[in-house]
C-alpha atoms as an extended CHARMM CRD file, in Angstrom:
* protein
*
        83  EXT
         1         1  MET       CA            -76.7390000000       41.0700000000      -23.4550000000  PROA      1               0.0000000000
         2         2  ILE       CA            -78.6500000000       42.6110000000      -20.8230000000  PROA      2               0.0000000000
         3         3  ASP       CA            -82.1690000000       44.0780000000      -21.3370000000  PROA      3               0.0000000000
         4         4  PRO       CA            -82.0710000000       48.0960000000      -21.4180000000  PROA      4               0.0000000000
         5         5  ASP       CA            -84.9920000000       48.5030000000      -19.1170000000  PROA      5               0.0000000000
         6         6  LEU       CA            -82.9810000000       46.2300000000      -16.6330000000  PROA      6               0.0000000000
         7         7  LEU       CA            -80.0740000000       47.8210000000      -16.9640000000  PROA      7               0.0000000000
         8         8  LYS       CA            -81.6850000000       51.0600000000      -16.1010000000  PROA      8               0.0000000000
         9         9  ILE       CA            -82.5850000000       49.5130000000      -12.3530000000  PROA      9               0.0000000000
        10        10  LEU       CA            -79.6040000000       47.4400000000      -11.6980000000  PROA      10              0.0000000000
        11        11  CYS       CA            -77.0550000000       49.7040000000       -9.4120000000  PROA      11              0.0000000000
        12        12  CYS       CA            -74.1810000000       48.7330000000       -7.1220000000  PROA      12              0.0000000000
        13        13  PRO       CA            -75.1510000000       47.2230000000       -3.9560000000  PROA      13              0.0000000000
        14        14  GLU       CA            -72.5090000000       48.7150000000       -2.4170000000  PROA      14              0.0000000000
        15        15  THR       CA            -72.7300000000       52.1200000000       -3.3560000000  PROA      15              0.0000000000
        16        16  HSD       CA            -75.8790000000       52.4400000000       -5.5950000000  PROA      16              0.0000000000
        17        17  GLN       CA            -74.2600000000       54.0370000000       -7.8570000000  PROA      17              0.0000000000
        18        18  GLU       CA            -75.8050000000       53.2680000000      -11.3400000000  PROA      18              0.0000000000
        19        19  VAL       CA            -74.2260000000       50.7020000000      -13.5420000000  PROA      19              0.0000000000
        20        20  ARG       CA            -73.1070000000       50.7550000000      -17.2710000000  PROA      20              0.0000000000
        21        21  LEU       CA            -71.9570000000       47.8130000000      -19.5040000000  PROA      21              0.0000000000
        22        22  ALA       CA            -68.0320000000       47.5700000000      -20.3060000000  PROA      22              0.0000000000
        23        23  GLU       CA            -66.7340000000       48.0390000000      -23.4880000000  PROA      23              0.0000000000
        24        24  PRO       CA            -65.8870000000       44.5610000000      -25.2010000000  PROA      24              0.0000000000
        25        25  ALA       CA            -61.8360000000       45.7880000000      -25.2840000000  PROA      25              0.0000000000
        26        26  LEU       CA            -62.0630000000       45.9440000000      -21.2300000000  PROA      26              0.0000000000
        27        27  ILE       CA            -63.4130000000       42.3630000000      -21.4270000000  PROA      27              0.0000000000
        28        28  ASP       CA            -61.0910000000       40.9320000000      -23.4890000000  PROA      28              0.0000000000
        29        29  LYS       CA            -58.3720000000       42.4350000000      -21.7860000000  PROA      29              0.0000000000
        30        30  LEU       CA            -59.8040000000       41.0960000000      -18.5640000000  PROA      30              0.0000000000
        31        31  ASN       CA            -60.1520000000       37.5790000000      -19.7510000000  PROA      31              0.0000000000
        32        32  GLY       CA            -56.3150000000       37.8450000000      -20.7210000000  PROA      32              0.0000000000
        33        33  GLN       CA            -55.4180000000       38.8310000000      -17.2680000000  PROA      33              0.0000000000
        34        34  ILE       CA            -57.9060000000       35.8740000000      -16.0300000000  PROA      34              0.0000000000
        35        35  ALA       CA            -56.1980000000       33.4870000000      -18.7820000000  PROA      35              0.0000000000
        36        36  ALA       CA            -52.8020000000       34.2770000000      -17.1090000000  PROA      36              0.0000000000
        37        37  GLY       CA            -53.9620000000       33.8160000000      -13.7640000000  PROA      37              0.0000000000
        38        38  LYS       CA            -53.2120000000       37.5460000000      -12.7290000000  PROA      38              0.0000000000
        39        39  LEU       CA            -56.6970000000       38.7800000000      -12.2690000000  PROA      39              0.0000000000
        40        40  ALA       CA            -58.0870000000       38.5550000000       -8.6550000000  PROA      40              0.0000000000
        41        41  ASN       CA            -61.3950000000       39.6600000000       -7.2890000000  PROA      41              0.0000000000
        42        42  ARG       CA            -62.4900000000       42.1880000000       -4.4860000000  PROA      42              0.0000000000
        43        43  ALA       CA            -62.1910000000       39.4280000000       -2.2140000000  PROA      43              0.0000000000
        44        44  GLY       CA            -58.5230000000       38.6530000000       -3.2200000000  PROA      44              0.0000000000
        45        45  GLN       CA            -59.7850000000       35.6570000000       -4.9650000000  PROA      45              0.0000000000
        46        46  PRO       CA            -58.1030000000       34.5670000000       -8.5470000000  PROA      46              0.0000000000
        47        47  VAL       CA            -60.8850000000       34.7060000000      -11.2180000000  PROA      47              0.0000000000
        48        48  LYS       CA            -60.9990000000       31.6530000000      -12.8090000000  PROA      48              0.0000000000
        49        49  GLU       CA            -63.6250000000       31.5240000000      -15.3620000000  PROA      49              0.0000000000
        50        50  ALA       CA            -63.3960000000       34.1510000000      -18.3060000000  PROA      50              0.0000000000
        51        51  ILE       CA            -66.2610000000       36.4710000000      -18.1220000000  PROA      51              0.0000000000
        52        52  GLU       CA            -68.5580000000       37.0950000000      -20.7450000000  PROA      52              0.0000000000
        53        53  GLY       CA            -69.3040000000       41.0020000000      -20.0270000000  PROA      53              0.0000000000
        54        54  GLY       CA            -69.3830000000       43.2730000000      -17.3990000000  PROA      54              0.0000000000
        55        55  LEU       CA            -70.9920000000       46.0580000000      -15.7270000000  PROA      55              0.0000000000
        56        56  ILE       CA            -68.8040000000       48.5950000000      -14.2700000000  PROA      56              0.0000000000
        57        57  ARG       CA            -70.0570000000       51.0370000000      -11.5520000000  PROA      57              0.0000000000
        58        58  ALA       CA            -70.5840000000       54.9710000000      -12.4130000000  PROA      58              0.0000000000
        59        59  ASP       CA            -67.3000000000       56.1820000000      -10.7120000000  PROA      59              0.0000000000
        60        60  GLY       CA            -65.2640000000       53.3530000000      -12.8460000000  PROA      60              0.0000000000
        61        61  LYS       CA            -63.7800000000       51.7380000000      -10.0930000000  PROA      61              0.0000000000
        62        62  LEU       CA            -65.2970000000       48.3130000000      -10.0730000000  PROA      62              0.0000000000
        63        63  LEU       CA            -66.5240000000       46.0850000000      -12.6200000000  PROA      63              0.0000000000
        64        64  TYR       CA            -69.2060000000       43.4640000000      -11.6230000000  PROA      64              0.0000000000
        65        65  PRO       CA            -68.8830000000       40.2740000000      -13.8250000000  PROA      65              0.0000000000
        66        66  ILE       CA            -71.7480000000       39.0750000000      -16.4700000000  PROA      66              0.0000000000
        67        67  ARG       CA            -71.9090000000       35.2760000000      -16.5280000000  PROA      67              0.0000000000
        68        68  GLN       CA            -74.3090000000       33.1100000000      -18.7260000000  PROA      68              0.0000000000
        69        69  ASN       CA            -75.7880000000       36.5470000000      -18.8290000000  PROA      69              0.0000000000
        70        70  ILE       CA            -76.1730000000       36.8800000000      -15.5380000000  PROA      70              0.0000000000
        71        71  PRO       CA            -74.6030000000       39.9180000000      -13.9030000000  PROA      71              0.0000000000
        72        72  VAL       CA            -73.0520000000       38.8930000000      -10.4950000000  PROA      72              0.0000000000
        73        73  LEU       CA            -74.1220000000       41.8970000000       -8.3700000000  PROA      73              0.0000000000
        74        74  LEU       CA            -71.9600000000       40.8350000000       -4.9690000000  PROA      74              0.0000000000
        75        75  VAL       CA            -69.4810000000       43.1070000000       -3.5620000000  PROA      75              0.0000000000
        76        76  ASP       CA            -66.8020000000       40.3670000000       -3.2690000000  PROA      76              0.0000000000
        77        77  GLU       CA            -67.4040000000       39.1570000000       -6.9230000000  PROA      77              0.0000000000
        78        78  GLY       CA            -66.5110000000       42.6940000000       -8.2780000000  PROA      78              0.0000000000
        79        79  ILE       CA            -63.4320000000       43.6870000000       -9.9840000000  PROA      79              0.0000000000
        80        80  LEU       CA            -61.3820000000       46.6090000000       -8.7850000000  PROA      80              0.0000000000
        81        81  LEU       CA            -60.4900000000       48.7490000000      -12.3590000000  PROA      81              0.0000000000
        82        82  THR       CA            -57.1340000000       50.1600000000      -12.0140000000  PROA      82              0.0000000000
        83        83  SER       CA            -56.0120000000       53.2600000000      -14.9280000000  PROA      83              0.0000000000
């Protein structure tokens, strides 16, 4: 989905931490929450579109969605991940 060379140079725009691809199981879980209307982005807006994938910040606290094979690296569009 994301070119490995591109992934090496991408980082979180807020903290500049490295990012890694999210596991398919996590994407499936998040898409289930989106379908149920129970997922909001960091700005507090409901996420309405399913995501194809995601980039997780190195600290594991935030996921940047991937839509149409394009990572959406906007801080407000990030999805907070809770344990």
